[in-house]
C-alpha positions as a Markdown table, in Angstrom:
| # | Residue | x | y | z |
|---|---|---|---|---|
| 1 | Unk | -30.0 | 78.7 | -0.3 |
| 2 | Unk | -26.2 | 77.3 | -0.5 |
| 3 | Unk | -24.1 | 79.1 | -3.3 |
| 4 | Unk | -21.0 | 76.8 | -3.6 |
| 5 | Unk | -17.6 | 78.8 | -5.4 |
| 6 | Unk | -13.9 | 78.0 | -6.2 |
| 7 | Unk | -11.0 | 79.8 | -7.9 |
| 8 | Unk | -8.0 | 78.2 | -9.4 |
| 9 | Unk | -5.0 | 78.1 | -11.5 |
| 10 | Unk | -4.3 | 75.4 | -13.9 |
| 11 | Unk | -1.0 | 73.7 | -15.0 |
| 12 | Unk | -1.8 | 74.4 | -18.1 |
| 13 | Unk | -0.4 | 76.8 | -20.6 |
| 14 | Unk | -3.6 | 79.6 | -21.1 |
| 15 | Unk | -5.1 | 79.2 | -24.1 |
| 16 | Unk | -3.9 | 75.4 | -25.0 |
| 17 | Unk | -6.4 | 72.3 | -25.6 |
| 18 | Unk | -5.6 | 71.1 | -22.3 |
| 19 | Unk | -7.2 | 73.9 | -20.9 |
| 20 | Unk | -10.2 | 74.3 | -22.9 |
| 21 | Unk | -10.5 | 70.6 | -22.2 |
| 22 | Unk | -10.4 | 70.6 | -18.6 |
| 23 | Unk | -13.3 | 73.6 | -18.6 |
| 24 | Unk | -15.0 | 71.3 | -21.0 |
| 25 | Unk | -15.3 | 68.9 | -18.2 |
| 26 | Unk | -15.7 | 70.9 | -15.4 |
| 27 | Unk | -18.9 | 72.2 | -17.2 |
| 28 | Unk | -20.2 | 68.9 | -17.3 |
| 29 | Unk | -21.0 | 69.1 | -13.7 |
| 30 | Unk | -24.0 | 71.3 | -14.5 |
| 31 | Unk | -26.1 | 68.4 | -15.3 |
| 32 | Unk | -25.5 | 66.5 | -11.6 |
| 33 | Unk | -28.7 | 66.7 | -10.3 |
| 34 | Unk | -29.5 | 69.6 | -7.9 |
| 35 | Unk | -26.8 | 71.9 | -9.4 |
| 36 | Unk | -28.3 | 75.3 | -10.0 |
| 37 | Unk | -26.7 | 78.6 | -11.8 |
| 38 | Unk | -23.9 | 76.8 | -13.1 |
| 39 | Unk | -21.3 | 79.3 | -14.3 |
| 40 | Unk | -17.8 | 79.1 | -15.5 |
| 41 | Unk | -15.6 | 82.2 | -15.1 |
| 42 | Unk | -12.7 | 83.8 | -16.5 |
| 43 | Unk | -11.2 | 86.0 | -13.4 |
| 44 | Unk | -9.7 | 89.3 | -14.7 |
| 45 | Unk | -8.8 | 91.1 | -11.9 |
| 46 | Unk | -4.7 | 91.5 | -11.3 |
| 47 | Unk | -5.4 | 91.4 | -7.8 |
| 48 | Unk | -5.0 | 87.6 | -7.1 |
| 49 | Unk | -2.9 | 84.8 | -9.2 |
| 50 | Unk | -6.2 | 83.1 | -9.8 |
| 51 | Unk | -7.6 | 82.4 | -13.4 |
| 52 | Unk | -11.2 | 80.6 | -13.6 |
| 53 | Unk | -14.0 | 80.1 | -11.3 |
| 54 | Unk | -16.9 | 77.8 | -10.7 |
| 55 | Unk | -19.8 | 79.2 | -9.5 |
| 56 | Unk | -23.2 | 77.0 | -8.8 |
| 57 | Unk | -26.2 | 76.8 | -6.2 |
| 58 | Unk | -28.2 | 74.2 | -4.3 |
| 59 | Unk | -31.7 | 74.8 | -2.9 |
| 60 | Unk | -30.2 | 73.3 | 0.5 |
| 61 | Unk | -27.8 | 71.0 | 2.4 |
| 62 | Unk | -29.0 | 68.1 | 0.6 |
| 63 | Unk | -28.9 | 68.8 | -2.7 |
| 64 | Unk | -24.7 | 70.2 | -1.6 |
| 65 | Unk | -24.0 | 67.0 | 0.0 |
| 66 | Unk | -25.6 | 64.9 | -3.1 |
| 67 | Unk | -23.4 | 66.7 | -5.4 |
| 68 | Unk | -20.3 | 66.3 | -2.9 |
| 69 | Unk | -20.5 | 62.5 | -3.4 |
| 70 | Unk | -22.3 | 61.8 | -6.9 |
| 71 | Unk | -20.5 | 59.7 | -8.4 |
| 72 | Unk | -19.6 | 62.1 | -11.5 |
| 73 | Unk | -18.0 | 64.6 | -9.0 |
| 74 | Unk | -15.8 | 62.6 | -7.2 |
| 75 | Unk | -14.7 | 61.4 | -10.6 |
| 76 | Unk | -13.8 | 64.6 | -11.5 |
| 77 | Unk | -11.6 | 65.7 | -8.4 |
| 78 | Unk | -9.8 | 62.1 | -8.5 |
| 79 | Unk | -9.4 | 62.4 | -12.3 |
| 80 | Unk | -9.0 | 65.9 | -13.4 |
| 81 | Unk | -9.3 | 68.5 | -10.6 |
| 82 | Unk | -6.3 | 67.0 | -8.8 |
| 83 | Unk | -3.3 | 66.6 | -11.2 |
| 84 | Unk | -4.3 | 69.6 | -13.5 |
| 85 | Unk | -5.4 | 72.3 | -11.2 |
| 86 | Unk | -2.1 | 74.2 | -9.7 |
| 87 | Unk | -3.6 | 76.1 | -6.5 |
| 88 | Unk | -7.6 | 76.8 | -5.6 |
| 89 | Unk | -9.9 | 78.3 | -2.8 |
| 90 | Unk | -13.1 | 77.3 | -2.0 |
| 91 | Unk | -15.9 | 79.5 | -0.5 |
| 92 | Unk | -19.0 | 78.3 | 0.3 |
| 93 | Unk | -22.2 | 81.2 | 1.0 |
| 94 | Unk | -25.2 | 81.2 | 2.3 |
| 95 | Unk | -27.5 | 84.5 | 2.7 |
| 96 | Unk | -27.2 | 86.6 | 5.4 |
| 97 | Unk | -29.9 | 88.8 | 6.9 |
| 98 | Unk | -28.7 | 91.2 | 9.3 |
């Protein structure tokens, strides 16, 4: 299993229609085959400047690779993410067994 996460801050005004539209578009990524446990999250900690997060899981590396090159994901990154996200940090996890 791979858990793909990203925290980010948008260029849009908080609570704006543009912010809501972006988040709605981001949630459409859950429709891509292989995406599981998709969550769109509001960040609440005052310890950093990020305001939102996305989290999703994939069964394996092949499912994650499929998502990365899927036309809907590529279009979202090019048309929405790059022009509208001010800053972000992406982290991908696999379970650790001690």
